N, C-alpha and C positions, 0 to 999 in steps of 0.2 A: 628485871630490876637491875641486875648486875650490868647489863649492857648500857642502860640509861646512865648509871653512875659512871661507868667507864668513859662514855662519850662526853658527859658533862664535866668531868674532872680531869681526865687524862690519866687517872690512876690505874694501876694493874689490879683489877678487881677479880676475885675468884667468884665462881658460882657453884652451888652445891645442890644436889638433889639426891633423894634416897637411892636411886639406881646406882650411884657412885660407890656405895658401900662405906661411906665415911663413918658410919656407926662402929665399924670394925677397924678403923685406922689406928695404928699405934702412935705413941708420942713422937717418934722420929718422923713419921709421915706428916703429922700436923705441923711439926717444926719446919719442914720443908715448905709447906704451904704458907706459913707465916713469913718465912724469909723471902719467898718469891712474890708476895703480894704486898701492896701498900696499905 
């Protein structure tokens, strides 16, 4: 899904899955994600 959005819009879109461990990311890690994606 992220790839389709990225290709269709040109936005820098993140993709996330459980294997990435995002359930354990702290606020600083999420802030970096928000700042680096559109």
